[in-house]
C-alpha positions in Angstrom: 53.1 103.8 -39.2 54.9 102.3 -42.2 52.2 99.6 -42.4 49.5 102.3 -42.4 51.2 104.2 -45.2 51.6 101.0 -47.3 47.9 100.2 -46.7 46.8 103.6 -47.8 49.1 103.5 -50.9 47.7 100.0 -51.7 44.1 101.4 -51.5 44.9 104.3 -53.8 46.4 101.9 -56.4 43.3 99.7 -56.3 41.0 102.7 -56.5 42.8 104.2 -59.5 43.8 101.0 -61.3 41.0 101.3 -63.9 42.0 104.9 -64.8 45.6 103.7 -65.3 44.6 100.8 -67.5 42.6 103.2 -69.6 45.7 105.3 -69.9 47.6 102.2 -70.9 45.2 101.5 -73.7 45.6 105.0 -75.0 49.4 104.6 -74.8 49.1 101.3 -76.8 47.3 103.0 -79.7 50.5 104.7 -80.7 52.2 102.6 -83.4 55.7 103.3 -82.1 57.5 100.7 -84.2 61.2 101.6 -83.9 62.3 99.5 -86.8 60.0 101.5 -89.1 60.2 104.9 -87.3 56.4 105.0 -87.0 54.8 107.6 -84.6 58.0 107.9 -82.7 57.9 111.6 -82.0 54.2 111.5 -81.2 54.7 108.7 -78.6 57.7 110.4 -77.0 55.5 113.5 -76.6 52.7 111.4 -75.0 55.2 110.0 -72.5 56.5 113.5 -71.8 53.0 114.7 -71.0 52.3 111.8 -68.7 55.4 112.5 -66.7 54.9 116.2 -66.5 51.3 115.7 -65.4 52.7 113.7 -62.4 54.9 116.6 -61.4 58.2 115.5 -63.0 60.6 118.0 -64.6 60.8 116.3 -68.0 62.2 117.0 -71.4 63.1 115.2 -74.6 66.7 114.7 -75.5 67.8 113.7 -79.0 69.9 110.6 -79.2 72.9 110.7 -81.5 72.0 109.5 -84.9 70.8 106.9 -85.8 68.7 107.1 -82.6 65.2 108.1 -81.6 64.4 110.7 -78.9 64.9 109.9 -75.2 62.6 111.2 -72.5 64.4 112.2 -69.3 62.5 113.1 -66.1 63.1 113.7 -62.5 61.1 114.5 -59.4 63.1 115.3 -56.2 62.4 113.5 -53.0 62.7 114.3 -49.3 65.7 112.0 -48.7 69.1 112.0 -50.4 68.4 108.6 -52.0 67.4 108.2 -55.6 66.1 105.5 -58.0 66.2 105.4 -61.8 63.4 103.8 -63.8 64.5 102.6 -67.3 61.7 102.0 -69.8 61.2 102.2 -73.6 58.2 103.5 -75.6 59.1 101.7 -78.9 57.6 98.3 -79.8 58.3 95.5 -82.2 56.7 95.3 -85.7 53.2 93.7 -85.6 53.9 91.2 -88.4 52.5 88.7 -89.1 49.3 90.7 -89.0 47.1 87.8 -90.1 47.9 85.9 -86.8 46.4 88.6 -84.6 43.0 88.0 -83.2 42.3 91.7 -83.3 44.1 94.8 -84.7 47.4 95.1 -82.8 47.1 98.8 -82.1 43.5 98.7 -81.0 43.7 97.4 -77.4 41.2 94.7 -76.6 40.1 93.2 -73.3 39.1 89.5 -73.2 39.6 86.6 -70.8 41.0 88.8 -68.1 43.7 90.2 -70.4 44.5 93.3 -72.5 45.8 92.5 -75.9 47.9 95.0 -77.9 51.3 95.3 -79.5 53.7 96.6 -76.8 51.3 96.2 -73.9 53.7 93.9 -72.1 56.9 94.9 -73.7 57.1 97.6 -72.4 54.3 100.1 -72.1 52.4 98.6 -69.1 55.5 98.9 -66.9 55.8 102.6 -67.4 52.1 103.0 -66.6 52.3 100.8 -63.5 55.4 102.7 -62.2 53.7 106.0 -62.8 50.6 104.9 -60.8 52.9 103.7 -58.0 54.5 107.2 -57.9 51.1 108.9 -57.9 49.9 106.7 -55.0 53.0 107.5 -52.9 52.5 111.2 -53.7 48.8 111.1 -52.8 49.5 109.5 -49.4 52.7 111.2 -48.4 52.4 114.5 -50.2 56.0 114.1 -51.5 58.3 111.4 -52.7 60.5 109.9 -50.0 63.3 109.5 -52.5 64.2 111.1 -55.8 62.7 109.3 -58.8 64.3 109.6 -62.2 63.2 108.3 -65.6 64.9 107.4 -68.8 62.4 106.3 -71.5 64.0 105.5 -74.9 62.7 104.7 -78.3 65.3 102.3 -79.7 65.3 99.3 -77.4 63.6 97.0 -79.9 66.3 97.7 -82.5 69.3 97.2 -80.1 69.5 100.7 -78.7 72.0 102.1 -81.1 74.2 104.8 -79.6 72.7 104.2 -76.2 76.1 103.7 -74.6 77.2 107.1 -76.0 74.0 108.7 -74.7 74.3 107.2 -71.3 77.9 108.3 -71.0 76.9 111.9 -72.0 74.2 111.9 -69.3 76.2 110.2 -66.6 75.6 112.9 -64.0 71.8 112.8 -64.5 71.7 109.0 -64.4 73.8 108.4 -61.4 71.5 106.9 -58.7 71.4 104.6 -55.7 69.4 101.9 -57.5 67.6 101.2 -60.7 64.7 99.2 -62.0 65.1 97.8 -65.5 62.4 97.9 -68.2 60.4 94.8 -67.4 59.6 92.3 -64.8 57.9 88.9 -64.6 55.3 86.9 -62.8 55.5 83.1 -63.2 52.9 80.6 -64.2 51.9 80.1 -60.5 51.7 83.8 -59.7 55.1 84.0 -58.0 57.2 87.2 -58.9 60.4 86.6 -60.6 63.2 89.0 -60.1 66.0 89.2 -62.6 69.4 90.7 -61.8 70.8 91.0 -65.3 70.6 90.3 -69.0 72.4 88.4 -71.7 74.4 90.4 -74.3 73.6 90.5 -78.0 75.3 90.5 -81.3 72.9 90.9 -84.3 74.2 90.5 -87.8 72.9 90.2 -91.3 74.8 87.9 -93.7 74.6 88.6 -97.4 76.0 86.9 -100.5 75.8 87.6 -104.2 76.9 84.9 -106.7 76.0 86.5 -110.0 74.8 89.7 -111.6 71.2 88.5 -111.8 68.9 85.5 -111.2 69.2 82.8 -113.7 67.1 79.9 -115.1 67.3 77.0 -112.7 68.5 74.8 -115.6 71.8 76.6 -115.2 72.4 75.1 -111.8 75.0 72.7 -113.1 77.4 75.6 -113.8 76.1 78.8 -112.2 76.5 79.2 -108.4 73.3 79.4 -106.3 73.4 82.2 -103.6 70.8 80.4 -101.5 72.9 77.2 -101.3 76.0 79.3 -100.7 74.4 80.9 -97.7 73.0 77.7 -96.3 76.4 76.0 -96.4 78.0 79.0 -94.6 75.2 78.9 -91.9 75.8 75.2 -91.4 79.3 75.9 -90.3 78.1 78.1 -87.4 76.2 75.7 -85.3 76.0 71.9 -85.0 72.8 69.8 -84.7 73.6 69.4 -81.0 73.3 73.2 -80.6 76.9 73.8 -79.9 78.4 76.9 -81.6 81.2 75.8 -83.9 83.0 79.2 -84.2 86.5 78.7 -82.7 87.0 80.5 -79.4 83.3 81.3 -79.0 83.2 79.9 -75.4 86.7 80.9 -74.3 85.5 83.8 -72.0 82.3 82.2 -70.7 82.2 82.4 -66.9 80.7 79.3 -65.3 77.9 80.0 -62.7 79.0 80.5 -59.1 77.6 78.3 -56.4 75.4 81.2 -55.2 74.0 81.6 -58.7 73.4 77.8 -59.0 71.5 78.0 -55.7 69.3 80.8 -57.1 68.3 78.6 -60.0 67.8 75.5 -57.9 65.3 77.5 -55.8 63.2 78.3 -58.9 60.3 76.0 -60.0 60.6 74.2 -63.2 58.3 75.9 -65.7 59.3 73.5 -68.5 55.9 71.6 -68.6 53.8 74.8 -68.8 56.1 76.3 -71.5 56.0 73.1 -73.6 52.3 73.2 -73.5 52.1 76.8 -74.4 54.4 76.3 -77.4 52.8 73.0 -78.3 56.1 71.1 -78.1 56.7 67.6 -77.0 60.2 68.3 -75.6 62.9 71.0 -75.6 66.2 70.7 -77.5 68.3 67.9 -76.1 65.3 66.8 -73.9 66.4 69.2 -71.1 64.2 69.4 -68.0 64.4 70.9 -64.5 67.7 72.5 -63.5 69.3 71.9 -66.8 66.5 73.8 -68.6 67.0 76.8 -66.3 70.7 76.6 -66.5 70.7 76.7 -70.3 68.3 79.6 -70.6 70.2 81.6 -68.0 73.9 80.8 -68.7 74.3 79.5 -72.2 75.1 81.6 -75.3 73.0 81.1 -78.4 73.2 81.4 -82.2 69.8 81.9 -83.8 68.7 82.4 -87.4 66.0 85.0 -87.3 65.1 85.0 -91.0 66.2 83.9 -94.4 65.6 85.6 -97.8 66.4 84.4 -101.3 64.8 83.6 -104.6 61.1 83.3 -105.3 58.7 82.9 -102.3 55.3 83.7 -103.9 52.5 81.4 -104.7 53.0 78.5 -107.1 56.4 77.6 -108.6 59.2 79.6 -110.3 62.2 77.7 -111.5 64.8 80.3 -110.7 68.4 80.2 -109.6 68.9 83.0 -107.0 71.8 85.4 -107.3 71.4 87.0 -103.9 70.7 85.5 -100.4 70.6 87.0 -96.9 70.1 85.8 -93.4 69.5 87.7 -90.1 71.1 86.2 -87.0 71.4 87.0 -83.4 73.9 85.7 -80.9 73.0 85.9 -77.2 76.1 86.5 -75.1 76.9 85.8 -71.5 79.6 87.2 -69.1 82.4 87.8 -70.2 81.7 87.6 -73.9 82.4 90.9 -75.7 80.3 91.5 -78.8 83.2 93.1 -80.7 85.5 90.1 -80.0 82.8 87.7 -80.9 82.1 89.6 -84.2 85.8 89.3 -85.1 85.6 85.5 -84.4 82.6 85.2 -86.7 84.3 87.0 -89.5 87.5 85.0 -89.1 85.5 81.8 -89.0 83.7 82.5 -92.3 87.0 83.4 -94.0 88.8 80.3 -92.7 85.9 78.1 -93.8 86.1 79.4 -97.4 83.2 81.9 -97.2 85.1 85.2 -97.6 82.4 86.2 -100.1 79.8 86.4 -97.3 79.3 90.0 -96.2 78.7 90.5 -92.5 76.7 93.7 -91.4 76.3 94.4 -87.7 72.8 95.4 -86.8 73.1 95.4 -83.0 75.6 94.8 -80.2 75.1 94.9 -76.5 77.2 93.6 -73.6 75.8 91.3 -70.9 75.3 92.7 -67.4 74.6 91.4 -63.9 74.0 92.7 -60.4 75.5 91.0 -57.4 72.7 89.2 -55.6 74.3 90.3 -52.3 73.5 93.9 -52.9 71.2 95.5 -50.3 68.9 96.8 -53.0 68.3 93.2 -54.2 67.3 92.2 -50.7 64.9 95.2 -50.7 63.3 94.1 -53.9 63.0 90.6 -52.6 61.6 91.6 -49.2 59.0 94.0 -50.7 57.9 91.3 -53.2 57.5 88.9 -50.3 55.2 91.3 -48.5 53.1 92.3 -51.5 52.7 88.8 -53.0 52.7 86.9 -49.8 55.2 84.4 -51.1 59.0 84.2 -51.6 60.0 85.6 -55.0 62.3 83.7 -57.3 65.6 85.4 -58.3 67.5 84.8 -61.5 71.1 85.9 -62.1 69.9 87.2 -65.5 67.0 86.8 -67.9 67.4 85.0 -71.2 66.8 88.2 -73.2 68.7 91.5 -73.7 68.4 95.1 -72.6 71.0 97.9 -72.7 71.7 97.4 -69.0 75.5 97.3 -69.3 75.9 101.0 -70.4 73.1 101.9 -68.0 74.9 100.2 -65.2 78.2 101.9 -66.1 76.5 105.3 -66.1 74.3 105.2 -63.0 76.8 103.2 -61.0 74.0 101.4 -59.2 72.6 97.9 -58.7 69.8 97.1 -61.2 66.9 94.6 -60.8 63.6 94.0 -62.4 60.1 94.1 -61.0 57.0 94.0 -63.2 54.1 92.1 -64.6 55.1 90.2 -67.7 54.0 86.6 -67.7 55.0 83.4 -69.5 52.3 83.6 -72.1 52.5 87.4 -72.6 53.6 86.7 -76.2 56.0 89.7 -76.4 57.3 90.1 -80.0 54.5 87.8 -81.2 50.9 88.1 -82.3 48.3 88.6 -79.5 50.8 90.2 -77.1 49.0 90.6 -73.8 49.1 91.3 -70.0 47.0 89.7 -67.3 44.9 92.5 -65.7 45.0 90.7 -62.3 48.8 91.2 -62.2 48.6 95.0 -62.5 47.7 96.0 -59.0 50.2 93.7 -57.1 53.0 94.7 -59.5 52.2 98.4 -59.0 52.1 97.9 -55.2 55.5 96.3 -55.4 57.1 99.3 -57.1 55.5 101.6 -54.6 56.9 99.5 -51.7 60.4 99.7 -53.3 60.2 103.5 -53.5 59.1 103.7 -49.8 61.7 101.1 -48.8 64.6 102.7 -50.6 64.2 105.9 -48.7 64.6 104.0 -45.4 67.7 102.0 -46.5 70.6 102.8 -44.3 68.5 104.5 -41.6 
């Protein structure tokens, strides 16, 4: 009987996939750039309508300032079990616009893909999960377990005040399991399940050395803000990529044997990634297991952008009075963003750069789910059935989501399942999804919903 239900659900998904993809294209036309506050309310309202049309009791909750609205939704199921879907409707800025093949908010189909800003990160995952819910409802007449949704509008700017919001809505969020915002299919078509995320500390460093810019001939006696900032940045990380801030690695938890085995079971995607990025080699020449270990378990220090002086066409012999840099630090268990921020400030002061101002622009804790959780086995087993191959499981992805406060609030294991792919170009021009990934990823979510209801029977 279960197989018959799953076959009918799969048929429904295939028959209605094109309708859902058209819905996705409409969704991607909303320019919901969180960093600029564009079309935020309109996009939240669109999500609200989508969920209500599927029979969810849904409403919009304001997030404490400075935060964008959150859509909360719930549809009760026939069993006492429940699952929470976490998604976000906001997207990254489309810059640099000139590198897009077509307008970023005018979805385009080509080469078996859909191109648009936010199509992969994260709008397709909401549409895929919604189709999975509709398929189960069409076949079963009701949901076998309660499905809840939290769709926020601040993920791309570090989810400010999300922890406070999650704590305030702890009763609603408490569930038996949760699927995080994304999911991944490898170069070879194998689903990749992630059980956590790295944390994040985002900062902006600023320095002013004079009341105004000066003629560059004054460089013998007037301090240059750009040099001042560059010298400060050079104290943060060495050419061998090691972070030089004292104590930075003190709380880092080495991988367990079980976590190492998860990585060893994964294929090396180094060669395909090198080709995609047009690189000859990775930093330090890493390959194989070392490549996977560094992306999964190593903290980072990254300069995201530098601003100072004249950057227009031609030349301007100016001595800059102001300079700034945006940085992010990816954190791993058990690195606390507040403790790491204190270490950064102390390091700059001890190094003679007490004139460098440090402004925090984002902070998130790392989070992981125990791979021995029964829900993780459910996600693995259903992926195996849908894709016809053993999925790869990673202790955590290389990126960041606000999973830590979500985990604390819902008190449940969290995993990912979706259809991102290695060349999806999230956060970059020509962001895309592979259309062929849509149906199997949607079938996987439907199988998780059906399977969760039966857990413990």
